[in-house]
N, C-alpha and C positions, 0 to 999 in steps of 0.2 A: 498716427496713432489710431490702433483699430477701435472700431464703434463699440465693442465689449467694454472699452474702460470710461467712455461716456456713460453707457448705459449703467455700467458698475456704480459712477457715481451718482445720478438720478437716483436709482433705488436706493441707495444709503441714503441722500438729502429726504427721500419720501417717508423713508422709516423713521428717522429722526423726526421728523413733522409729525407724525403719526403716534410717535412713543408719548403717552399720557404722563411718563415721570420725567422727559427731559426738562431743561432750565426753565425759569421764565421768561429770559429771551423767545425760546420757541413760541411761547403762549402769543409775545407779541406780533412775531410774526406771523401766524397763523392768521390773528386779527385785524393785519394790516393788509393779508392777503383777502380776507373777506370783505373788509371796508374796500378795498380797489376792484373787486369781482364783482361787486353790487351796484358800483359807481354811480349810475342813472338810474338803478331799477330799486335800491335797496329804500324801504319806508321808513318813517319818521320813528314807528313802534321800533323797528327791526335796528335801526341806528342806535337809538338809546339802549338797548338791550347790549349790544355788541361792545360799546363804550363801557356800561355799566359794570361787564364783567370783572373790571380793576376797579374798587372802591377808590384808588387812591388817583388814576386817571380819572374818574370822574370827576373829583374832587377839584381836581385842578385846570380840567375844562372848564367847570362850571365859575372858578375863581378867575382864570383869564377871561372867561366869557363877560365879566363884571368890570375889565378895566374900559378907560377909554377906548385904547386901542383896535378893540373889537366891537365894542358897544358905546360909539360916543352919544348916544340917548341917555346915558346912564338908567336903563330901564333894568329892575332888581330882576336877578336870574337866581332861579334856585334848583332847577332840574334842567337834565340833559334836553325834555323838550321846550323848555323855556329857551333856552340856547339856541336850540335850534331854529327858533319862532323868531327872536331877537337878533342873531347876528347872522343866518341864513343856513341853510343845509349844506353846502360844501365846504365853506369855510369851518364849520363846525366838524366835521367829516376830517378834513386836513389838519384842523386843530390837534384832534385825537391822535392823530398820525405822527406829527409832529411831535407833540408830548412824550409818546412812547419812543419815538426816536433817540430824541435828547436825552432822555432820562438813563435809557441804555447806554448813549456815548458819554455821559460823566460818570456813570457807575463805576467807582475803581475795581471793583472784584471783576467786571469784566476784561477778556484779554486787551492788549493794546490796539489789536488789527480789530476787533468787534469794536470796540468803540469808533476807531476812524471810519468804518464802514457805517456805523450808524448817522456819525457826525455828515459825512459825504451826501447822506441819503438826503436829509435835511436841507444842507447849504445847495445841494444840486436843484431839488424842488422848489426853494424860495428863490432861487436864481432864475430859474426859468420863467415863473409867477412875472420877473421884472422884467426879463428879456422880451416877453410877451404882449406887454403893456403895450396898448394902444387906447385912443380916447373913444371912450364910449364901450370898450368891452373889458371892464375891470372884473366882472363876475366871471367871465368866459375862461381866465388865466388861472383859476383851480384846476382846471383838467391838466394845464402843463404841470404844475405842481404834484400829481399825481403821478404822472409818466415820466418827467424827471427823477422823481426819487425811487421808481420802479426800477430805471434803468441799472440802479446799484443793487439790486436785490440777490444777484448771484452771488455778490461779493458779501455780502450781508449774512446770505446763506453757510457759504463757504467757511466763512471767519468766526461763526455760532458754530458748526458741526464737526469740521474736519481744519482746526486751525494748524494745526499742525503740516498738514501737506499745503493749506495755502500759504505758509510759511515760505517752506520750499521752494512754491510758483512762484511768491514774490522773491525769492534770493535769484532763481533762474532769471527772471526778468532782467537782473541787473546785467546779463549777458548776451540777451535776443530778446525779440519783440515780445510784448507781455502776451500777445494771444497764444504764442507760437510757447511760452514757458506755462500758461494754463492748460492749454490740448496738451502738453507732456505729461502734466502731472495727471490732471482730471480726464482728460479725453475731450473736454469741449472748454468754451470760454467760459467766464462768469455770465454775460450777455445770455448766453444759449441758454444757460443754464436755469436763470431767471425765466425766460422767456418759455422752458420747457416744464417748468415746476407750476407757473401760473394759466400756462394754457389750459389746465386741467381746471382751473377755477370759470372759467366760461366768461373770461373778461369780455367788458365791452370792446369792439371792433375799434374802435378809435386808440384804446389803450394797449390791445393787442398790437396792433399796427406801431405803435411807437417803442415797442422791445425787439425792433427786428434791426439786423444790422443795417448799418446804412450805406447804401452803394454810391460808389463812385457818379454812377449818374446820376442820381437824387441830388448827390455835391454838386454837379457841373452845371446845372440849370436853376433856373429862377422857380423858386416856390410858387407853385400853382393850384396847391388843395390844401384844404382845413388838416387833412392827414398827415400830407407830408409836411407841412409846418408844424405838427406836433412832433414828428419823428425829429426834424431838423432843429429846433428848438432843445429838444431834452437833451440829445446828444452833443450839442453846442453847450448848454449849461451843465454836462457832467464832464465834459471836456475842461472846462474852465475851470469845473471847481478842482480837478485834479489837479491844477497846475498851483492853485492856492494851497491844496494839500502835500504838495510834492517838496520835500527835504532838499533836494539838491539843485531846485533852485532858487538863488539867492536874491536879495533884495535889487541888486543892479540890474540882474536878469528877468526880472517879473513882468515887465511889461513886454518884454522881447518873446517872452513863452507866449504872453495872451496875444500877442500879434499873429506869432506862427499858427495858434489855433484858429484865429480869424481869420487868416489867409485861406485855411481849409475850405470857408464857410463862405466866400466874397463873393459868388457866382449865386448861389442859394439863398443866405440869409445874412447879408452883407450888414456889420455893425462898425461902428467907430472903438477904440481905446477907449475915450472920454465917456461912452456910453456903458461901457463894461466896468469899467471902474466906479460909474456914479451906481450901478446897480449892483456891486459890491459893498460899497456903502451901505444901501437900503437893507441890503439881507444883514447885514453886520447889524444893525440897529433893529429890524424883525428879530433874529437869535436871541440880540441882547433883552427885548422885551418878552419874549418868550421865558427865556431862564429867570427874569425878574418874577414873570407871574407864578411861577412854580416852584420857586426857593432854590436854582441851580446857582451855584457861584461861578463868575465868569471865568475863573482860574480851572475850574471842574468841565469847562464846556471846549471841547478840540475844535470845534468850527468857529467860536468866538475867540479863542486863543490866535488861531491859526488867520481869521479874517482881518482882526486887529491888527497883528504882526506887517500884513501885507500892505494894508492901507497907513501904519506908520511908516511902511519901508525898512524894518528891519528884519533880521534873522528867524526862521519860525522856532519855536520849542523844540529842545533838542528831545528825538525820540529816546526810546529807553535802549540801552545797548544791546540787548537782544532784537530789535527791529529789525537788521539786518544780517544774515548770516550767507556766507557765499556759499552758491550753489554746488560748486566744486568740495567744498569741505564737507556742506552738510552731507550730500550721496554717499560720501566715503566711509566706507566701513570702519566703526571705532578699531578694529582690531589692525588695521592698517594704515593707521594716523600715527604720526611723531609724536614725540613728548608733546611740542609746542602746540602742534596742531590738537591733540587730546588736552591740552589745558584752554587753549581756546575755546574749542566747542563745548567745553562741561562750562566755563564761564557762562557762554552766551546761551545755552540751552538752560540752565540755572537761573540767570539773572531773569527772567520771564515771570519767574514763580514768587523768586523773590521782592519783584516789584506791583505783583498782584497783591502779595498776603501785604506788604507796606501799606498799598493804597487802601486797603480793608481796615487796617488799624487806626482809625480814626474816630475817636469818641461821638455817639451821636450818628454814625451812619449805619446803612443797612447791608448786611452781607449775605451773598449768595453760597454757602458752605459746599453747596455740588459745585460752583462754579470755581472757588479754591482748591477743593480737592481733587476736581478733576485736573487742574492745571500742574498741580502736584506732581499725580500720577503720570501725565505726557512728559513733562520735564525728566523725572526720576526715570523711566523709561527711556527714554531717548539717551540722556546722557551714560546711563550704563548699560545700554544695549540691551534691555530687557525684553523678555518675552511677554509678561503680563504685569502689572504693577497694580495693588489689590489696598485699599485701605477698609479697617474692621473698625467699627465702632460697637458701643456695648447697645444691648436690647431692650427697648422702651422699657419692659415688664419683668426682665430676666437681664439685670445689667452686668452678673458675673459672665455671662456668654457674651460673645461678640459675631458680627456677622460682615460679610463684605458689602458695605454701602456704595464704596466709591472705586473708581478704579479703570483699567484699559486691558484688553488683551483679551485673548481666548478664556484662560483661567477664570478670569472675572465675569466672563459671561455664562460660565460652568456653574461658578458655586455663589454668585450675585444673590444677596438676599438671605443668605441659608445661615443659621445660629451653629457654624460648626467649628468655631474655636470655645473651648470651656477649660475651665481649670479641673474639672472631674475627667477629660479622656486620658490623662498622662502620656502626653508625647510632649513634643519639642515646645510648642505653644503654650502648653498650659506651663511650661517651667518659665517663659517669660512673662506670663502673667502674674506668676509669682515673684520673680526677681526684677521683673520690669528691667531686664538687661537687653543690649543688642546682641543678636544671635546671628551670624553667617555660617550657612550649611555649604561646603565648597563641594560635598559627592555624595549626594543621597543613598546610594547605595554602598557608603563604607560600613562594613563590620556592625559595632553595637548602633551605630547613626540609625541605620536603616531600619531600625524597630522603634525609634521614636518620632519617624516621619508619618504623619497622616498620610491616609490612602487618598484624599481628597485634593491633595497637590498637585497627583498625576491626572486629575480628572480631564486637563486639554491635551494628555500626552505625555510622558516621561520627564519628570522635571531634573534636572541633573543637579542645580543649585539654588539656594534661595534664603533670601534675608529677611530677617523680621526686625524691624525698628521702632520700639515703642513710644509713643508721647505721653509723656506726663504733666499733670497740672494739680499743684498743691497735694504731692506725695502719690496721687491717685492716677491709674492708668485711663486715658480717654482715647484713644486711638491704638493703633495697631499698622505701620506701613509696613506692607509684603513688596519684595521684588524676588521674580523668578526668573532662571535661564533652562532651556533647554538643549536636545542635542549634544549632551555631553560635556556642554560649556560650563565654564565655571566664571561666577560673578566677580568680579575685578574691580573695585573702586580704586581710583585714585587720590591722593590726598586732598586736590581740588575738590570732588566730589564729596569728601567726606565733611569739608569744612561747611559747604553748601547744606548738606543735609543737619548738620548740626544746627545751623541757622536758620534752616526752614520749621525744625521742629521746635525749636524755641520760640519762635514766631506765631507757629499754631496754638502752644500753650499760651502763650501771653494772647493771643486772640478767644479765644475758650474763656480763660479770665474775663475779658472784656465782655463778651457776651454772656459768663456767669453772672456779673455786676449789673448786668443791662445797660450797660455803657454803651455796646453795640448791640444790634439785633440781628438776629439771624432770621434769615426768610427762604 
């Protein structure tokens, strides 16, 4: 795979991280990156300021710091500075990272893959701490938490900012080694991506060393340096956690799969299966305590659900239907699919969105509308083979006018945040605003049709076909979902596409009602 693909991936991730308008998870990723980059040099004041950026995280760190698990002496803690002095600098830093990751692992509005990656970070970090424990060096194990967590950083980045390609890579991994699958799609592995992005943060040498690929020569000899131990334990914890999270490993095969991992480390870092199972039990207790201290229900914690299934020797919770798409089907053009393949692809693609919205329709929950609507756009664009998908919302101070607030594709990039849909413009969009009916334009150049097609629809090239799908609540128009195709192609929706689109629009309308009644909070 040419290096240019790897460089393109790195540039896209850097751009996403630098975008001030990206989702809340990117802010958390940036804070984690800063906490890690200053692991040994950050001052108490800087740590307090970083954690204090998010009032919710601040309150939960303080709440956790007042529990006996972190504060056996029961000294009252009311500020981050109090927590650092009472609990310890490294423990509070890692507690903040754990909290941010755990919250994003439990938040139903994030994609399934995003939640799994965040949960894997927490599980790997906590497991590394347990595996590295030795009498008299309990405090030193905090370093192992940071290093093992960050070995999953590339997965967290890709599942957050490039989730569709991430799903494709995971699909390819069903038919080839995972490293090769990710190189095929991204040009580099998640580990290499994480190392490249974090390298720019001037990480401490010990952490930077732990992000390297583990070489066979290191595996084949006894561990003889602190840096090698950090690398070995971090990779061992990640590998074991991957077995815990792997739905393809059944209860009867679990210990065998763990032993296969341990066999790789038999010369460099030998451990018994009993030691690993004891460590997993301790991790489960730690994650459960963390969830209780911050108010996360066990059923909403992927790490807890999977660890408890493993410890109880039962099957893992079933992943959503969309979690696996065969690579051959996902990479096949829709125009070349058979009717059965088209039906299967449509179902698998839209199910992701249906699950995301259903997870958000829980009274009392916090919903990130950007995550929900980005998921809608991604699935509609993929299932219908669209060039672009946009979601228009009313302007705050001029609600009769609509702007493209969410979307994907080149057209969205051209018209983003511009109030270009208005009842005064007398085009096909103004007709939709008035009638609130679905509109499908199969050929933008046909006779009278061309006269009511707005110029902006061609901002990213000649749009040959487009569809407008209004979303209403209480008989009022709330959003417009717009899909476009170009190069002479016509939008061709299957009956399954239409069924899912009706369901998705009804769910968005219900979600709007819950937000309007304050049963759900939009963040």
